[in-house]
N, C-alpha and C positions, 0 to 999 in steps of 0.2 A: 526629712527636713522641712518640706513644704508645710506639713501640718504643724510643726513646731513654730515656724515663722508666722503662720496664720493665727495660732493660738496666742502667741506673744502680742501680736497687733490687736486682736480682739480683747484680750485681758488688759492691755494698756489703755484701751479706749473705754473699758468698763465703767470706771468712776464717772466720766463725763456722760456716757450713754444712760446709766442709771439716773443720773441727775436730770436728764432731758427727757427721756422716754419711759423711765421707771421700769416696771416689771416686764414691759414689752421687749426689753433687751434679751430676756431669756428666749423669746421666740426667735430672735436674730441668731442666738447661739445654736438653737436647735436646727434652724434652717441651714446654717453653715455646716453643721455636722451631717445632716442629711445629704447635702449636695456633695460633700467630701466622700461620704459613703458610696454614693452612686458612681462617682468618678472612679473610685478604687475598684468597684465591682466591674465596671465596663472597660477600664483601661489597663489594669494591672493583671498580668497572667497568673493563673493558679499554679502553684508549685507543690501542692500537697501530694505526697506519694510519688514524687519524681526523683530520680537519681541526680547527683550533681552534674553528670554528663548531660542529662536531658535539660536541666535548668541552663547549663551553659549554652546549649543550642537555642533554647528559646530566647535568651538574651543576646544571641549573636556572637558570643565569645568563641574564638577559634580554638581555644585550648580544649583538648579532649575530643576533638573531631576526627577520630581515626576510624574506628569500627562501630559506629553507633547507628547505621542506617536502619537497623531493625526496630529502633525506638521511635523513629520519626513518622508522624502523619504525613500524608501525601503532600500538603501545602508547604511543609518545611524541608522536604527533600531537595528542592531546587536551591533554597537558601543555604542549606548545608553544603551543597556542591560548590556554590560560589565562595563560601567562607573557606572551604578547603583549598580552592585554587588560590584565593588571596593569601592564605597562610603559607602555602608551599612556595609561592613566588616571592614572598617576603624573606624566606630563609635562603 
């Protein structure tokens, strides 16, 4: 959604930008795309090759957190245990 909003804003400003800065507006678009790509690379987790249960754990969803400890890397085991406790106390 963020990309869609940013694209809408940039393209809404395009006629004015082309009028004022000309072809340099393409550089603005390229820079915005590069920054977006860098943010996606560093801040969104990779889900390729993971099961739905593993993706659920990565995003903190308590659904499916029953017997999946063997999928978890060490740093997520603690988060998994906290989520299980919250889920079981909510029911």
